[in-house]
Every structure is written in structure tokens, then in C-alpha cells.
N, C-alpha and C positions, 0 to 999 in steps of 0.2 A: 096760269097762262100755259098754253100748249103751242108748240111749234107744229103746224099742220103740214107744211112742206117747205122745201127750199130748192133753188136751182141757180145755176150760173147762166147768165144771158150775156149776149154781146150787144152793147149799145154803140151806135155810130153817131159821133158828133161831126157835124158838117160846118166847117168854118170856111166860107167862100168855096174855093176849089180844093182845099186841103181836107181830107176826110180822116178822122181819127177814130179807131175802134178801141173800145175798152171793155173789160169784163166787169160785170156787176153781179153781186150776189143778192138774190131776192129771197127774203124769208117771209113766209105767210104764217101769221099767228092768229089765235082766236081773239086776242084782245091787245091791240097795239098800244093803248094807253097804259095798260098794266106792264107791258114790256118796257115802255119808255120810262116809267117810274123805277122799275128794277134796274135798268141800264144806268139811269142818272144817279141812283143811289150807290152804284158801283163805280162812279167816276167817269162814265162815258159822256161825251158831248153829242147830243142829237139835234137835228133840225126838224122842225115840223110841229104839229101835224099838218100835212097837206091833204086835200081831198082830191082823189083822182078816180073817176068812174065809180063812185059810191064806196070807195075804199079809203081808209085812213092810212097815210103813209108817213113814216119817219125815215130820215136818212142819217147815216154816219159813215165815217171812213175807218176801215179796218187798219190794223197795225202795218200791213204791207201796202197801204194806200189804196186798197181796193174799195170802191164804193159799195155800200151795203144799204139796201132798202128793206124796211120792215112794213108789211102790209097787213091790214085786217079789214074784213068786210064789215060794214056798218049797217 
């Protein structure tokens, strides 16, 4: 499994009139399923896979509560 790229993005959650911004770490890998197996074998809890725009996406929460998404094109 190779990490192809990563970046921090700002996600805006809109709950009625209250807008909440949060940072999300996006990690692009060549094989999300392989990443998920490796992460689970090391004790991480992942959600997914979800399919978004022809990409497989898993999510997890980092130690500092930052959301992390792992993507791979399928």
C-alpha cells in the first residue's frame, strides 16, 4: 500500500444558522481496502467503506479528534 498524497481541508457543517468549521485530514492511497486491513490489525476503528464519486472512502478519528478520511480510486 502506498500513500499517494494527503492534505488538510476545511469542512463546513451547517446546522440551521450555526455554521461550524472543522479541519479534516484527507489521505489518498492506492488501495483503501489494504489500508483498512492494516489499520484494523493495529487496533484502529474505521467506518466504511463508503463510495463517493468512484472512490472507496474509510473514515476514522485521530487521537486529537481530527477526522481523517482515507480515499482510493476504484
